[in-house]
N, C-alpha and C positions, 0 to 999 in steps of 0.2 A: 503228528496229530495224536494226542493222548486220548484214550477211550475212557469215558465216564458214563457208565451205565447206571442209571437211577431206577433200576428194575428189580423185581424179586426173582426173576427167572432167566436172566441171560446165561449163556452156556458156560462162561468162565468165571464171572464175578457176580452172578445174580444174588441180590440181597446185601452185598458188601457195602454199597454206597447209597442205599435207599434213603437213609436219614440225611436231610439237607446239610447238617453239620459235617457228617462224614464225607459227603460228596465234595463240599468245599475244601476240606482238608486234603482229600485225595487230588483234587484239581491243582492245588498249590504245590503238592509234592511233585506232580508231573511237570508243572511249570519250572520249579526249581531244578529239575533234572534235564531241562532243555526243550520242553514242548513249546512249540510256537502256536499251536491250535489245540483247543479242547473241544472234543466232540461229545455232546450230551444227548443221551438217548433214553426215552421212557417206555419203549416197547421192544421186547425181545424179538429178534428176527432169526433166531436159531431154528433149525428144522423142527417142525411140529409145534412151534410156539403158538399159544392162544392169542387171538387179537385183543387189543386194548382200545377202549373207547377214547374219543378225542378229549373229553373232559378229564378223564383219569390221566391221560398222557400229559395234558397241560398242567395238571396239579403236581405231577412228578417232576416236570422239567423246568417250567417257567420260573419258579422261585430260585432254582439253582442258577439258571441263566442270569437272572437279575442280580443275585448276590455276587456272582463272579464278575459281572460287568462293573459293579460298583467298586470292585477291588483291583481290577486288572484291565489293562488296555490292549491285551493281545486278542487274537482271533478266536471267536466262539462259533461252533457250528451246532445246529440242531439236527439230530438224526431222526427223521420222520418221513412218513409217506402221506401225511394228512395236511391239507392246506391250512386248516384252522389252527393246528398246532404250530405250523411254521410261522403263520402270521403273528401268533401270540409270542413266540420266542423271538422273532425279529423285533417286535415292539419292545420286548424286554431287554434288547441289546445284542442279540445274536447277529453274526455277520454272514453266515453261510448256511444254506440248506443242503443237507446230505440225505438224498432220497434213494433208498435201495431199489425202488421201482423204476428209476430213470424218469421220474415225473410223469408216470403213466397211471398210477393207482387212483389219483384224485384229479379230476379235470380242472380243478381250480388252482392247482399248484403252480403251473407255469405263470399264470396271471399274478399270483402273490409274489413270486420271485421277480418277475419283470417290474412290477410296481415298486418293490423295495430296492431294486438295484443291487441285490445281494449276490454273493458267490453261490455257485450251484455245483454240487457233485452229482453226476449222472452215472448210476451204477447199472450194470447188466445183471439181470436175474431171469432165469428161465422158470416160469410159473410164479408161485407165491410161496411165502415162507412155510406154510403148513405142509405143502406137498412137493416142494422143489427138489428134494433129494430122493423122490420115488422114481428111480430108473430114468434119470435125465439122459436125453439122446440128442445128438447133433450129427449132421452129415460132415460138417467141417467147423469145429468150434471156433477156430481163429477167424475164419471168414465170416461166420455169423455174428460174432461179437463185434468185429470191425464194421460190418454192415449196420448193425444196431446203433453203434456210435455215430456213424455218418447220418443215419436217419434222424436220430435225436438232435444232432447238431443243427441240421436244417430246420427241423420242426421248432426247436426252442429259440433259435435266433429269429425265426419267422414270427414267434409269439412275443418278441420284444426283449428277450434276454440277450444282453451284450455278449459277443463272442469271448471277450477277455474274462467274463465272469464264470465260464464253464470249464470244469475239468471232468475227467472220465475215470471210472473205476471198473475194471473187468469183472468184478464180482466173484473173486475166488471163493469157491465153496457154496455159491448160491445157484443151485440147479446145475451142478457140475460134479462129475466123479473125479477120482484121482488122475486118470488119464487126461481128462479135459483141463484140470487145473495145471498140470505140468506142461501141457501143450501151450497154454497161454503164457505161463511164466518163462518159457523159452524165447518168446518173441515179443516181449512187452514193448520194445522200441518200435514195433511195426503196426500196432493195433489202434492207436489213437488218431483222430482227425488231425491233419497237419497243423502244427503250431500249438496244439492244446495239450496241457500236461495230463499225466495219469496220476491217480491216487491209488495206492495199493494197500489192501487190508488182508493180511495173511495171519495175523497174530493168533497163536494157539489154536488154529483151526483144525478140524477133524482130519483133513487129508494128511496133515503131518503125522498124526497118530497112526493113520492107515499105512502110510509109507514106512514108518519105523516099527510097526507092529506092537504099539504100546498105547493104551488109552489114557495114561496118566497125564492130566493137563499140566502138572508141574514140570514135566519133561519137555514141553513144547517151546519154551522160551529160547533155548539155544538154537534149535532149528529155525525159529523165526528170525534170529539174527543173521543166519546164513542167507536166508532168502532176501532180507533187507539189503545186505551187502551186494548180493548178485543183482538185485533190481536197480540199485544205485549205479552199478557199472553199466546198466542198460539205459540210464538216463532218467529213471524215476526219482523224483525229488519230494514226493508227498507220501508219507508212510503212516498208516493208522495202526497204533500199537498199544498194548497194555503196559509193557515195561519200557519206559521212555529212556532212561539213562543208557543202558547197554546198546539200544538201537541207535541213539545219537552217537555214541562212541564208534559203533561200526560204520556209520555214515561218514564220520570225520576221517577215519582211517582210509576208507575207499577214496574219498575226495583228495586226501593228501597224496595217495599213490597215483591217482589219475591225473591230478592237476598241479601237483607240486605245491600244495598249500602249506603255509607255515602255521604253527600253533598260534 
């Protein structure tokens, strides 16, 4: 899953792809490098980010979704917490809703997804983006994330979303400190509801800088590759990244070692 932020303030690439033409060019570069999914977001969810209204979010994302859909038959996801934005993006050709709130922020989101029959990424987040990194606390982060996934699975299938449409994201860096993130990364194969896949988003996140003692974003791509490779060994097959080619290559190497795959 290649990340396409059409925002002015995302933590890593804010402002780089706000122009629709630049956004399309970057999407095609990621596709050429091996992306199977393009995740388009119009509201930054970095810690402390200011909220964006639905109209503005639609104006940022829907033209890019529509243009990419006209040129490409791969999978497109809309990264949003708002039902109205999700509905507009799905109408424009998106296939998946990627909701960092786990479909809790907007009471209309589950209905929109059920009616569309789209794919759904359910992420765990403690709190909300503006405050989530202010002293996050858990008694047992692994048990609490696992319980959240199970609750969401029951609730969302009960709301009419098909089981096979749902995948789960542990929300690395979303209301979690370094210790919490590492605890989850150690046991990825154990935290999802039985039979449902995980999506992992660790690309360039601040816990990498905290662990390595360096705040330079440009130095976080290599550690991201290490985590991608480790997660693939644990069975994770969906990876949300900024730099597609090296992560695809890391995945192919791990798969060849694990499974004896030929080039």
